[in-house]
Backbone as CSV, one residue per row, in Angstrom:
resi,resn,N_x,N_y,N_z,CA_x,CA_y,CA_z,C_x,C_y,C_z
1,MET,0.837,-1.135,-0.007,-0.100,0.006,-0.042,0.908,1.254,0.027
2,PHE,1.874,1.185,0.814,2.861,2.402,0.917,3.503,2.589,-0.496
3,ALA,3.952,1.518,-1.073,4.582,1.656,-2.332,3.698,2.188,-3.399
4,ARG,2.463,1.695,-3.425,1.546,2.193,-4.499,1.245,3.669,-4.197
5,SER,1.055,4.066,-2.936,0.746,5.541,-2.706,1.947,6.364,-3.140
6,ALA,3.204,5.857,-2.907,4.370,6.603,-3.303,4.479,6.763,-4.802
7,ILE,4.155,5.675,-5.497,4.239,5.671,-7.033,3.184,6.628,-7.548
8,ALA,1.979,6.584,-6.914,0.837,7.436,-7.321,1.181,8.994,-7.102
9,SER,1.800,9.260,-5.997,2.145,10.693,-5.717,3.212,11.096,-6.640
10,ARG,4.142,10.308,-6.901,5.271,10.704,-7.835,4.654,10.995,-9.302
11,ALA,3.741,9.922,-9.690,3.091,10.181,-11.013,2.325,11.437,-11.113
12,ALA,1.617,11.739,-9.955,0.856,13.048,-9.978,1.786,14.249,-9.993
13,ALA,2.943,14.195,-9.270,3.877,15.252,-9.314,4.331,15.425,-10.717
14,SER,4.749,14.218,-11.345,5.311,14.296,-12.662,4.348,14.923,-13.670
15,SER,3.051,14.540,-13.648,2.015,15.070,-14.512,1.812,16.526,-14.275
16,LEU,1.841,17.064,-13.011,1.760,18.468,-12.844,3.047,19.180,-13.395
17,ASN,4.142,18.546,-13.307,5.319,19.192,-13.880,5.256,19.362,-15.344
18,VAL,4.779,18.254,-15.979,4.628,18.251,-17.380,3.602,19.287,-17.765
19,ALA,2.529,19.415,-17.024,1.443,20.344,-17.387,1.937,21.874,-17.258
20,GLY,2.832,21.952,-16.071,3.448,23.285,-15.942,4.387,23.660,-17.061
21,GLN,5.139,22.693,-17.530,6.095,22.955,-18.656,5.299,23.315,-19.922
22,THR,4.096,22.521,-20.147,3.318,22.789,-21.319,2.769,24.195,-21.309
23,ARG,2.315,24.546,-20.056,1.808,25.910,-19.988,2.891,26.958,-20.225
24,ASN,4.031,26.663,-19.697,5.176,27.594,-19.847,5.517,27.703,-21.318
25,MET,5.665,26.497,-22.054,6.042,26.531,-23.439,4.887,27.121,-24.266
26,ALA,3.568,27.079,-23.920,2.532,27.741,-24.621,2.578,29.292,-24.417
27,THR,2.981,29.676,-23.265,3.147,31.135,-22.952,4.239,31.707,-23.740
28,LEU,5.450,30.973,-23.768,6.601,31.330,-24.465,6.273,31.565,-26.090
29,LYS,5.526,30.580,-26.577,5.089,30.633,-27.935,4.233,31.873,-28.319
30,GLU,3.329,32.135,-27.261,2.492,33.406,-27.537,3.368,34.683,-27.421
31,ILE,4.305,34.672,-26.447,5.180,35.909,-26.471,5.947,36.008,-27.673
32,GLN,6.469,34.861,-28.170,7.272,34.888,-29.384,6.438,35.448,-30.561
33,ASN,5.242,34.898,-30.620,4.453,35.418,-31.750,4.025,36.903,-31.670
34,ARG,3.758,37.298,-30.413,3.527,38.740,-30.227,4.748,39.550,-30.452
35,LEU,5.947,39.174,-30.093,7.155,39.811,-30.391,7.336,39.950,-31.873
36,LYS,7.077,38.977,-32.579,7.225,39.059,-34.053,6.292,40.018,-34.626
37,SER,4.938,40.005,-34.121,3.944,41.086,-34.628,4.395,42.462,-34.338
38,VAL,4.850,42.752,-33.128,5.242,44.060,-32.773,6.497,44.481,-33.528
39,THR,7.432,43.659,-33.813,8.526,43.989,-34.606,8.179,44.291,-36.044
40,ASN,7.219,43.548,-36.579,6.771,43.909,-37.939,6.019,45.325,-38.012
41,ILE,5.247,45.506,-36.899,4.613,46.894,-36.767,5.611,47.937,-36.711
42,SER,6.660,47.678,-35.984,7.691,48.673,-35.810,8.350,49.014,-37.105
43,LYS,8.597,47.991,-37.923,9.211,48.293,-39.218,8.273,49.106,-40.118
44,ILE,6.935,48.734,-40.096,5.977,49.548,-40.877,5.895,50.981,-40.415
45,THR,5.737,51.277,-39.052,5.725,52.661,-38.600,7.072,53.402,-38.958
46,ALA,8.110,52.708,-38.879,9.421,53.401,-39.224,9.397,53.847,-40.649
47,SER,8.937,52.927,-41.508,8.815,53.234,-42.969,7.886,54.363,-43.248
48,MET,6.737,54.314,-42.517,5.778,55.461,-42.754,6.326,56.776,-42.257
49,LYS,7.135,56.694,-41.182,7.729,57.993,-40.646,8.666,58.429,-41.807
50,MET,9.378,57.616,-42.443,10.331,58.191,-43.391,9.616,58.752,-44.584
51,ILE,8.519,58.127,-45.013,7.682,58.688,-46.135,7.099,59.967,-45.675
52,ALA,6.451,60.050,-44.444,5.901,61.301,-43.949,6.969,62.450,-43.861
53,SER,8.226,62.103,-43.422,9.263,63.112,-43.452,9.523,63.710,-44.868
54,THR,9.594,62.874,-45.925,9.702,63.287,-47.271,8.596,64.243,-47.659
55,LYS,7.384,63.667,-47.372,6.127,64.498,-47.805,6.065,65.769,-47.009
56,THR,6.569,65.796,-45.748,6.526,67.068,-44.976,7.373,68.114,-45.614
57,THR,8.587,67.742,-46.142,9.515,68.689,-46.684,8.969,69.302,-48.005
58,ARG,8.209,68.456,-48.781,7.597,68.915,-49.992,6.359,69.817,-49.615
59,ALA,5.607,69.377,-48.645,4.497,70.229,-48.201,4.923,71.557,-47.746
60,GLN,5.953,71.588,-46.992,6.464,72.937,-46.518,6.819,73.901,-47.564
61,ARG,7.430,73.366,-48.647,7.842,74.150,-49.694,6.574,74.761,-50.465
62,ALA,5.586,73.915,-50.705,4.291,74.319,-51.264,3.596,75.313,-50.356
63,MET,3.636,75.087,-49.003,2.904,75.956,-48.019,3.549,77.305,-48.077
64,THR,4.940,77.350,-48.225,5.587,78.685,-48.188,5.063,79.642,-49.269
65,VAL,4.920,78.979,-50.533,4.361,79.803,-51.659,2.900,80.226,-51.448
66,ALA,2.079,79.207,-51.015,0.687,79.451,-50.765,0.511,80.531,-49.679
67,ARG,1.308,80.411,-48.664,1.243,81.372,-47.549,1.555,82.883,-47.958
68,ASN,2.524,83.000,-48.873,2.916,84.265,-49.421,1.695,84.923,-50.117
69,TYR,0.996,84.172,-50.992,-0.115,84.666,-51.784,-1.366,84.938,-50.738
70,GLY,-1.503,84.008,-49.761,-2.490,84.221,-48.768,-2.272,85.427,-47.972
71,LYS,-1.057,85.722,-47.545,-0.714,86.902,-46.760,-1.019,88.189,-47.533
72,VAL,-0.701,88.101,-48.890,-0.991,89.296,-49.750,-2.523,89.647,-49.707
73,SER,-3.333,88.535,-49.847,-4.823,88.728,-49.860,-5.242,89.312,-48.400
74,GLU,-4.715,88.749,-47.420,-5.038,89.111,-46.034,-4.673,90.610,-45.862
75,ASP,-3.380,90.957,-46.362,-2.966,92.332,-46.083,-3.818,93.329,-46.925
76,PHE,-4.303,92.838,-48.096,-5.104,93.744,-48.893,-6.408,94.037,-48.140
77,VAL,-7.010,93.069,-47.556,-8.274,93.228,-46.786,-7.968,94.140,-45.625
78,LYS,-6.875,93.917,-44.926,-6.623,94.700,-43.701,-6.379,96.243,-44.055
79,GLN,-5.602,96.423,-45.242,-5.355,97.820,-45.619,-6.591,98.454,-46.093
80,ALA,-7.528,97.725,-46.722,-8.739,98.356,-47.150,-9.699,98.670,-45.961
81,ASP,-9.287,98.052,-44.768,-10.032,98.256,-43.544,-11.442,97.697,-43.701
82,VAL,-11.539,96.417,-44.167,-12.801,95.830,-44.217,-13.293,95.309,-42.830
83,LYS,-14.563,95.664,-42.499,-15.158,95.224,-41.266,-16.272,94.262,-41.450
84,PRO,-16.492,93.366,-40.546,-17.530,92.380,-40.692,-18.910,93.163,-40.378
85,VAL,-19.895,92.778,-41.250,-21.181,93.436,-41.152,-21.997,92.583,-40.255
86,GLU,-22.689,93.173,-39.260,-23.520,92.518,-38.268,-24.734,91.957,-38.966
87,GLY,-25.106,90.693,-38.693,-26.259,90.080,-39.302,-26.007,89.550,-40.753
88,ALA,-24.736,89.556,-41.172,-24.583,88.972,-42.522,-24.556,87.491,-42.519
89,LYS,-24.969,86.957,-43.634,-25.073,85.448,-43.777,-23.646,85.003,-43.981
90,GLU,-23.309,83.968,-43.276,-21.986,83.473,-43.303,-22.043,81.993,-43.585
91,ILE,-20.967,81.475,-44.159,-20.798,80.087,-44.433,-19.592,79.601,-43.722
92,LEU,-19.703,78.283,-43.296,-18.486,77.666,-42.617,-17.843,76.754,-43.524
93,ILE,-16.517,76.769,-43.708,-15.846,75.830,-44.594,-14.741,75.210,-43.546
94,THR,-14.864,73.913,-43.430,-13.973,73.113,-42.633,-12.940,72.422,-43.538
95,VAL,-11.608,72.780,-43.447,-10.662,72.171,-44.296,-9.948,71.025,-43.609
96,SER,-10.191,69.915,-43.956,-9.720,68.633,-43.428,-9.186,67.731,-44.543
97,SER,-9.009,66.384,-44.354,-8.587,65.470,-45.337,-9.191,64.120,-45.100
98,ASP,-8.908,63.161,-45.975,-9.517,61.885,-45.848,-8.552,60.832,-45.041
99,LYS,-7.360,61.239,-44.770,-6.352,60.325,-44.135,-6.329,60.424,-42.695
100,GLY,-5.936,59.233,-41.999,-5.875,59.188,-40.581,-4.416,58.996,-40.154
101,LEU,-4.228,58.348,-38.971,-2.890,58.027,-38.452,-2.024,59.277,-38.300
102,CYS,-2.687,60.393,-37.912,-1.913,61.629,-37.763,-2.359,62.433,-36.461
103,GLY,-2.605,61.642,-35.392,-2.873,62.163,-34.054,-4.268,62.756,-34.094
104,GLY,-4.433,63.874,-33.273,-5.737,64.500,-33.154,-5.990,65.809,-34.012
105,ILE,-5.284,65.704,-35.182,-5.314,66.983,-36.003,-6.650,67.114,-36.546
106,HIS,-7.428,66.061,-36.781,-8.779,66.200,-37.388,-9.886,66.446,-36.237
107,SER,-9.614,65.908,-35.029,-10.453,66.137,-33.915,-10.508,67.604,-33.515
108,SER,-9.383,68.291,-33.607,-9.364,69.733,-33.268,-10.210,70.540,-34.170
109,LEU,-10.077,70.300,-35.444,-10.892,70.891,-36.509,-12.445,70.612,-36.157
110,SER,-12.786,69.475,-35.872,-14.154,69.087,-35.613,-14.681,69.779,-34.347
111,ARG,-13.856,69.888,-33.351,-14.270,70.574,-32.083,-14.534,71.999,-32.352
112,ARG,-13.613,72.624,-33.193,-13.734,74.103,-33.491,-14.979,74.291,-34.281
113,SER,-15.247,73.454,-35.172,-16.461,73.621,-36.055,-17.643,73.329,-35.259
114,ARG,-17.693,72.368,-34.495,-18.933,72.136,-33.567,-19.196,73.297,-32.691
115,LYS,-18.156,73.936,-32.200,-18.293,74.989,-31.212,-18.844,76.192,-31.927
116,TYR,-18.352,76.473,-33.169,-18.923,77.596,-33.925,-20.361,77.260,-34.309
117,LEU,-20.664,76.114,-34.752,-22.104,75.832,-35.095,-23.065,75.819,-33.818
118,GLY,-22.504,75.596,-32.716,-23.313,75.728,-31.508,-23.669,77.189,-31.285
119,GLU,-22.866,78.103,-31.627,-23.163,79.500,-31.510,-23.961,80.063,-32.683
120,HIS,-23.808,79.451,-33.819,-24.553,79.966,-35.073,-25.117,78.703,-35.715
121,GLY,-26.314,78.287,-35.213,-26.875,76.946,-35.532,-27.381,76.896,-36.944
122,GLU,-27.688,78.056,-37.513,-28.252,77.904,-38.899,-27.242,78.077,-40.032
123,THR,-26.001,78.115,-39.660,-25.012,78.339,-40.624,-24.744,77.151,-41.560
124,PRO,-24.772,77.272,-42.895,-24.485,76.217,-43.739,-23.054,75.780,-43.664
125,VAL,-22.673,74.456,-43.945,-21.193,73.999,-43.891,-20.827,73.341,-45.050
126,VAL,-19.587,73.647,-45.388,-18.924,72.870,-46.562,-17.703,72.317,-45.895
127,ILE,-17.598,70.903,-46.093,-16.464,70.128,-45.434,-15.693,69.558,-46.522
128,LEU,-14.242,69.771,-46.286,-13.335,69.244,-47.272,-12.642,68.107,-46.472
129,GLY,-12.878,66.814,-46.885,-12.306,65.734,-46.289,-13.278,64.903,-45.421
130,ASP,-13.169,63.543,-45.439,-14.184,62.686,-44.853,-13.931,62.606,-43.359
131,LYS,-12.744,62.906,-42.841,-12.455,62.707,-41.444,-13.242,63.766,-40.630
132,ALA,-13.301,64.988,-41.034,-14.098,66.011,-40.263,-15.669,65.752,-40.518
133,LYS,-15.914,65.281,-41.722,-17.303,65.203,-42.075,-17.987,64.156,-41.081
134,VAL,-17.334,63.068,-40.880,-17.902,62.035,-39.974,-18.171,62.610,-38.585
135,GLN,-17.233,63.473,-38.098,-17.480,63.915,-36.662,-18.383,65.060,-36.579
136,VAL,-18.509,65.936,-37.627,-19.372,67.059,-37.609,-20.816,66.586,-37.842
137,GLN,-20.952,65.506,-38.804,-22.226,65.010,-39.108,-22.989,64.430,-37.956
138,ARG,-22.335,63.952,-37.004,-23.064,63.358,-35.866,-23.862,64.438,-35.122
139,ALA,-23.356,65.543,-34.980,-24.047,66.693,-34.240,-24.909,67.549,-35.109
140,TYR,-24.459,67.868,-36.347,-25.104,68.826,-37.235,-25.222,68.231,-38.577
141,PRO,-26.070,67.206,-38.777,-26.109,66.677,-40.121,-26.977,67.514,-41.102
142,GLY,-27.829,68.318,-40.574,-28.636,69.132,-41.479,-27.976,70.463,-41.992
143,ASN,-26.787,70.742,-41.497,-26.051,71.948,-41.826,-25.072,71.736,-42.976
144,ILE,-24.801,70.415,-43.294,-23.772,70.069,-44.343,-24.438,70.319,-45.732
145,ARG,-23.890,71.275,-46.425,-24.415,71.440,-47.837,-23.541,70.679,-48.846
146,TYR,-22.333,70.716,-48.687,-21.462,70.099,-49.570,-20.293,69.465,-48.880
147,SER,-19.732,68.381,-49.384,-18.620,67.676,-48.834,-17.766,67.129,-49.958
148,PHE,-16.447,67.463,-49.820,-15.470,66.929,-50.964,-14.476,65.992,-50.250
149,ASN,-14.151,64.957,-51.091,-13.148,64.003,-50.565,-12.077,63.826,-51.655
150,GLN,-11.208,62.907,-51.462,-10.050,62.622,-52.275,-9.153,63.871,-52.343
151,ILE,-9.048,64.530,-51.281,-8.228,65.693,-51.184,-7.241,65.544,-50.048
152,GLY,-5.965,65.776,-50.270,-4.919,65.707,-49.319,-3.987,64.368,-49.385
153,SER,-4.333,63.535,-50.357,-3.401,62.428,-50.500,-2.108,62.810,-51.109
154,THR,-2.223,63.865,-51.965,-0.922,64.553,-52.447,-1.054,66.145,-52.152
155,ILE,-0.135,66.900,-52.418,-0.199,68.298,-52.127,-1.325,68.899,-53.064
156,PRO,-2.301,69.644,-52.391,-3.372,70.228,-53.080,-2.906,71.156,-54.203
157,THR,-3.536,71.233,-55.286,-3.261,72.112,-56.431,-4.220,73.192,-56.487
158,TYR,-3.859,74.248,-57.152,-4.738,75.424,-57.374,-5.857,75.069,-58.323
159,ASP,-5.672,74.225,-59.205,-6.797,73.730,-60.147,-7.802,73.024,-59.338
160,GLU,-7.499,72.196,-58.440,-8.511,71.413,-57.528,-9.175,72.408,-56.701
161,THR,-8.532,73.426,-56.152,-9.105,74.435,-55.345,-10.106,75.308,-56.117
162,SER,-9.819,75.677,-57.419,-10.604,76.431,-58.243,-11.820,75.661,-58.591
163,ALA,-11.907,74.363,-58.778,-12.995,73.611,-58.961,-13.892,73.608,-57.875
164,ILE,-13.407,73.411,-56.625,-14.185,73.466,-55.374,-14.823,74.880,-55.221
165,ALA,-14.026,75.884,-55.315,-14.591,77.229,-55.266,-15.681,77.446,-56.243
166,SER,-15.500,76.904,-57.542,-16.581,77.238,-58.497,-17.913,76.617,-58.166
167,VAL,-17.808,75.344,-57.592,-18.980,74.706,-57.050,-19.663,75.495,-56.028
168,ILE,-19.024,76.083,-55.092,-19.490,76.756,-53.968,-20.189,78.123,-54.452
169,LEU,-19.362,78.779,-55.213,-19.820,80.134,-55.663,-20.895,80.041,-56.707
170,SER,-20.975,78.994,-57.480,-22.015,78.906,-58.559,-23.418,78.439,-58.020
171,ASP,-23.394,77.902,-56.758,-24.751,77.452,-56.243,-25.534,78.674,-55.707
172,LYS,-26.618,78.902,-56.497,-27.475,80.056,-56.201,-28.224,79.904,-54.918
173,SER,-28.531,78.731,-54.541,-29.223,78.413,-53.398,-28.383,78.629,-52.123
174,LEU,-27.084,78.481,-52.247,-26.180,78.747,-51.163,-25.703,80.118,-51.100
175,GLU,-26.599,81.035,-50.541,-26.412,82.434,-50.471,-25.636,82.799,-49.113
176,PHE,-24.574,83.484,-49.280,-23.785,83.930,-48.117,-22.989,85.210,-48.452
177,ASP,-22.755,85.943,-47.423,-22.074,87.248,-47.575,-20.637,87.090,-47.175
178,SER,-20.204,86.293,-46.384,-18.801,86.073,-46.003,-18.568,84.597,-45.665
179,ALA,-17.273,84.127,-45.793,-17.024,82.727,-45.507,-16.049,82.689,-44.397
180,LYS,-16.172,81.722,-43.533,-15.209,81.556,-42.378,-14.563,80.035,-42.594
181,LEU,-13.243,80.153,-42.926,-12.467,78.874,-43.228,-11.708,78.488,-41.999
182,ILE,-12.047,77.316,-41.495,-11.330,76.786,-40.411,-10.332,75.654,-40.807
183,TYR,-9.005,75.826,-40.408,-8.037,74.963,-40.912,-6.916,74.802,-39.860
184,ASN,-5.968,73.901,-40.099,-4.865,73.729,-39.158,-3.703,74.454,-39.629
185,LYS,-3.235,75.433,-38.846,-2.111,76.185,-39.184,-0.794,75.537,-38.760
186,PHE,0.091,75.457,-39.701,1.457,74.894,-39.488,2.260,75.877,-38.612
187,VAL,2.710,75.360,-37.482,3.588,76.157,-36.564,5.004,75.729,-36.549
188,SER,5.200,74.433,-36.393,6.499,73.808,-36.562,6.379,72.384,-36.956
189,ALA,7.469,71.642,-36.989,7.492,70.352,-37.353,6.783,69.399,-36.333
190,ILE,6.665,69.833,-35.153,5.967,69.081,-34.094,4.741,69.812,-33.452
191,ALA,4.285,70.953,-34.102,3.180,71.655,-33.551,2.359,72.211,-34.609
192,PHE,1.046,72.339,-34.285,0.077,72.992,-35.071,-0.999,73.638,-34.229
193,GLU,-1.773,74.456,-34.894,-2.870,75.131,-34.107,-4.070,75.376,-35.037
194,THR,-5.233,75.293,-34.589,-6.485,75.455,-35.395,-6.741,76.981,-35.449
195,ASP,-6.774,77.406,-36.733,-6.986,78.852,-36.908,-8.096,79.067,-37.961
196,SER,-8.443,80.326,-38.269,-9.548,80.594,-39.202,-9.178,81.736,-40.172
197,ILE,-9.634,81.770,-41.329,-9.475,82.846,-42.267,-10.837,83.336,-42.699
198,GLU,-10.977,84.711,-42.594,-12.272,85.401,-43.010,-12.126,85.816,-44.525
199,SER,-13.152,85.370,-45.267,-13.179,85.759,-46.642,-14.502,86.579,-46.871
200,TYR,-14.210,87.787,-47.213,-15.373,88.770,-47.329,-15.725,88.944,-48.845
201,PRO,-17.021,89.234,-49.130,-17.421,89.440,-50.492,-16.885,90.728,-51.049
202,ILE,-16.893,90.889,-52.491,-16.444,92.065,-53.043,-17.257,93.231,-52.701
203,SER,-18.551,93.030,-52.619,-19.344,94.175,-52.219,-18.946,94.917,-50.928
204,GLN,-18.595,94.019,-50.103,-18.249,94.542,-48.665,-16.912,95.172,-48.786
205,ILE,-15.957,94.644,-49.665,-14.581,95.207,-49.711,-14.738,96.646,-50.451
206,VAL,-15.537,96.703,-51.441,-15.711,97.999,-52.134,-16.177,99.079,-51.201
207,GLU,-17.030,98.776,-50.342,-17.552,99.786,-49.382,-16.572,100.002,-48.228
208,ALA,-15.456,99.478,-48.145,-14.482,99.642,-47.078,-13.965,101.067,-47.131
209,PRO,-13.524,101.589,-46.028,-13.229,103.061,-46.074,-11.989,103.307,-46.869
210,ASN,-10.933,102.394,-46.917,-9.667,102.792,-47.573,-9.521,102.025,-48.945
211,PHE,-10.667,101.491,-49.509,-10.539,100.779,-50.758,-10.468,101.831,-51.827
212,ASN,-10.793,103.089,-51.743,-10.739,104.039,-52.810,-9.266,104.510,-53.110
213,ALA,-8.393,103.982,-52.246,-6.923,104.233,-52.532,-6.503,103.382,-53.629
214,TYR,-7.110,102.306,-53.989,-6.777,101.463,-55.131,-7.412,101.886,-56.397
215,GLU,-6.796,101.703,-57.580,-7.346,102.007,-58.815,-7.842,100.617,-59.300
216,TYR,-9.057,100.651,-59.854,-9.674,99.381,-60.343,-10.751,99.696,-61.350
217,GLN,-11.059,98.690,-62.105,-12.137,98.786,-63.123,-13.329,97.879,-62.602
218,GLU,-14.491,98.339,-62.950,-15.698,97.737,-62.512,-15.887,96.319,-62.983
219,ASP,-15.400,96.010,-64.179,-15.620,94.768,-64.760,-14.764,93.694,-64.243
220,ILE,-13.728,94.030,-63.404,-12.842,93.032,-62.785,-13.183,92.763,-61.368
221,LEU,-14.217,93.303,-60.850,-14.521,93.141,-59.392,-14.972,91.778,-59.140
222,GLU,-15.792,91.215,-60.001,-16.263,89.846,-59.814,-15.102,88.775,-59.881
223,ASN,-14.144,89.098,-60.855,-13.026,88.159,-60.892,-12.124,88.319,-59.650
224,LEU,-12.045,89.521,-59.075,-11.277,89.716,-57.949,-12.002,89.047,-56.768
225,ASN,-13.275,89.047,-56.665,-14.018,88.278,-55.651,-13.771,86.783,-55.670
226,GLU,-13.823,86.259,-56.868,-13.533,84.805,-57.087,-12.094,84.425,-56.806
227,PHE,-11.256,85.343,-57.076,-9.601,85.183,-56.856,-9.414,85.105,-55.328
228,LEU,-9.943,86.090,-54.642,-9.732,86.201,-53.157,-10.314,85.040,-52.405
229,PHE,-11.439,84.606,-52.824,-12.072,83.356,-52.197,-11.195,82.258,-52.480
230,THR,-10.848,81.926,-53.712,-10.081,80.732,-54.104,-8.754,80.806,-53.524
231,ASN,-8.085,81.986,-53.388,-6.682,82.096,-52.806,-6.792,81.710,-51.414
232,ASN,-7.729,82.134,-50.642,-7.903,81.846,-49.301,-8.161,80.376,-48.974
233,LEU,-8.966,79.758,-49.824,-9.191,78.371,-49.750,-7.888,77.523,-50.102
234,TYR,-7.228,78.015,-51.078,-5.949,77.277,-51.462,-4.948,77.411,-50.328
235,TRP,-4.844,78.620,-49.676,-3.897,78.825,-48.523,-4.257,77.830,-47.400
236,ALA,-5.619,77.700,-47.066,-5.984,76.856,-45.966,-5.857,75.382,-46.289
237,LEU,-6.027,75.016,-47.618,-5.737,73.654,-47.843,-4.261,73.152,-47.889
238,VAL,-3.356,74.004,-48.389,-2.042,73.678,-48.507,-1.352,73.752,-47.131
239,GLU,-1.669,74.652,-46.278,-1.177,74.797,-44.913,-1.728,73.697,-44.052
240,GLY,-2.934,73.356,-44.217,-3.536,72.137,-43.505,-2.851,70.902,-43.874
241,HIS,-2.484,70.740,-45.198,-1.778,69.552,-45.612,-0.375,69.459,-45.032
242,ALA,0.270,70.456,-44.923,1.630,70.656,-44.268,1.573,70.266,-42.792
243,ALA,0.554,70.733,-42.089,0.346,70.420,-40.705,-0.024,68.991,-40.618
244,GLU,-0.850,68.391,-41.403,-1.109,67.040,-41.388,0.105,66.115,-41.543
245,MET,0.888,66.357,-42.577,2.090,65.598,-42.783,3.022,65.564,-41.614
246,ALA,3.198,66.854,-41.005,4.098,66.921,-39.849,3.453,66.152,-38.610
247,ALA,2.219,66.220,-38.482,1.567,65.498,-37.411,1.697,63.964,-37.619
248,LYS,1.567,63.514,-38.866,1.693,62.139,-39.248,3.145,61.622,-38.882
249,ARG,4.100,62.504,-39.182,5.476,62.083,-38.952,5.702,61.880,-37.445
250,SER,5.083,62.902,-36.638,5.321,62.754,-35.165,4.571,61.525,-34.723
251,ALA,3.332,61.267,-35.155,2.570,60.134,-34.726,3.357,58.863,-35.079
252,MET,3.916,58.719,-36.199,4.686,57.532,-36.583,5.939,57.471,-35.769
253,GLU,6.570,58.432,-35.417,7.708,58.396,-34.592,7.465,57.958,-33.198
254,ASN,6.340,58.431,-32.559,5.973,58.065,-31.368,5.492,56.484,-31.284
255,ALA,4.853,56.126,-32.461,4.420,54.724,-32.559,5.691,53.819,-32.637
256,THR,6.665,54.238,-33.415,7.846,53.409,-33.470,8.623,53.407,-32.117
257,LYS,8.660,54.459,-31.416,9.223,54.389,-30.060,8.513,53.526,-29.128
258,ASN,7.210,53.603,-29.082,6.355,52.677,-28.257,6.607,51.296,-28.648
259,ALA,6.691,50.884,-29.908,6.824,49.623,-30.288,8.202,49.152,-29.806
260,GLY,9.234,49.888,-29.921,10.558,49.565,-29.408,10.555,49.299,-27.897
261,ASP,9.817,50.171,-27.179,9.710,49.912,-25.660,9.026,48.478,-25.484
262,MET,7.907,48.282,-26.201,7.261,47.038,-26.078,7.991,45.859,-26.389
263,ILE,8.806,45.991,-27.507,9.774,44.879,-27.868,10.726,44.573,-26.780
264,ASN,11.296,45.592,-26.123,12.135,45.412,-25.058,11.584,44.631,-23.801
265,ARG,10.330,45.030,-23.538,9.556,44.359,-22.371,9.203,42.882,-22.790
266,LEU,8.789,42.627,-23.944,8.506,41.328,-24.453,9.743,40.420,-24.493
267,THR,10.788,41.012,-24.928,12.055,40.199,-24.934,12.605,39.798,-23.563
268,LEU,12.408,40.747,-22.602,12.803,40.400,-21.322,11.917,39.335,-20.690
269,GLN,10.603,39.504,-20.951,9.564,38.464,-20.442,9.903,37.154,-21.112
270,TYR,10.206,37.077,-22.366,10.488,35.815,-23.093,11.702,35.238,-22.509
271,ASN,12.751,35.996,-22.304,14.049,35.403,-21.769,13.898,34.863,-20.397
272,ARG,13.061,35.508,-19.532,12.757,35.065,-18.206,11.957,33.694,-18.172
273,GLY,10.995,33.666,-19.061,10.196,32.462,-19.191,11.004,31.307,-19.684
274,ARG,11.862,31.625,-20.665,12.717,30.542,-21.226,13.744,30.021,-20.144
275,GLN,14.271,30.953,-19.406,15.211,30.524,-18.286,14.469,29.657,-17.135
276,ALA,13.256,30.022,-17.029,12.450,29.210,-15.941,12.152,27.824,-16.465
277,VAL,11.897,27.665,-17.730,11.655,26.435,-18.398,12.965,25.526,-18.291
278,ILE,14.025,26.218,-18.600,15.331,25.416,-18.614,15.665,25.078,-17.258
279,THR,15.442,25.922,-16.206,15.654,25.612,-14.804,14.845,24.400,-14.361
280,ASN,13.571,24.350,-14.723,12.670,23.307,-14.313,13.162,21.987,-14.961
281,GLU,13.595,21.999,-16.222,14.095,20.883,-16.887,15.424,20.237,-16.211
282,LEU,16.249,21.225,-15.789,17.515,20.815,-15.059,17.136,20.173,-13.800
283,ILE,16.133,20.776,-13.068,15.783,20.164,-11.790,15.222,18.745,-11.913
284,ASP,14.510,18.590,-12.973,13.887,17.220,-13.326,14.985,16.321,-13.607
285,ILE,16.184,16.693,-14.319,17.199,15.736,-14.657,18.017,15.356,-13.468
286,ILE,18.317,16.434,-12.625,19.002,16.202,-11.363,18.267,15.327,-10.462
287,THR,17.054,15.587,-10.263,16.179,14.742,-9.407,16.152,13.292,-9.829
288,GLY,15.960,13.075,-11.125,15.949,11.760,-11.672,17.312,11.021,-11.444
289,ALA,18.401,11.777,-11.676,19.658,11.152,-11.464,19.959,10.801,-10.058
290,SER,19.492,11.785,-9.097,19.695,11.434,-7.675,18.811,10.236,-7.271
291,ALA,17.674,10.115,-7.847,16.786,8.974,-7.463,17.453,7.563,-7.938
292,LEU,18.044,7.615,-9.108,18.692,6.459,-9.600,19.975,6.171,-8.760
């Protein structure tokens, strides 16, 4: 009876040891698979960071040119001393894009747009980009009159902007006196801020106190109106694109760094588990040799 109980207890201990080893080996396999997945993700984010860095450099060059033209239009309006008219019909244009993986750059635009619509509930909205459209549509679906996508995958061009401006200006049912453009302003390679551009109609500019200082012909005023609106829209698009590329670069850099930290933790955990398995196997060998 004593011999049978000893044999049974040893068999039970052996089965528990085998089960423990099996569990440890399964855990090590899972850690190894996860380590491989995180390593692959790290390679992808590192590649996306390099691509975003190249695109950021190109976007900054285009932004510099667009900003110069935009500043000229802005200075023209300031020198003419154009003032907003109380009670004027206004339209809101949110300049976003279709791409993600760039931090909270689209969320800031949506918050600013929703805040403005909360104060001016009847204002019609034109949204450029699907990211902001999804977020604004949840709270104000009836305000959206136009939405444009497939913008921002490459550097926006003036031809694309002119086509968008033509659709907005040619819609007779969309009557507005001035336009408020909300966009992301490029501050640095790691920072941006949500800003706005006011676009006034030519009738309001002509009535400005200092506009008589300029020489002009009556037949070019409508063309000037379309040019100023398109120029402001192009400025917002290109500067927003540069801010988006910079934010994407920062996001991919942070993702690569976080993946590296996770790889280090998983490697340490894998090595500890592997050492524990080897130690248990050595104990079994030494115990068996001692028993013999």
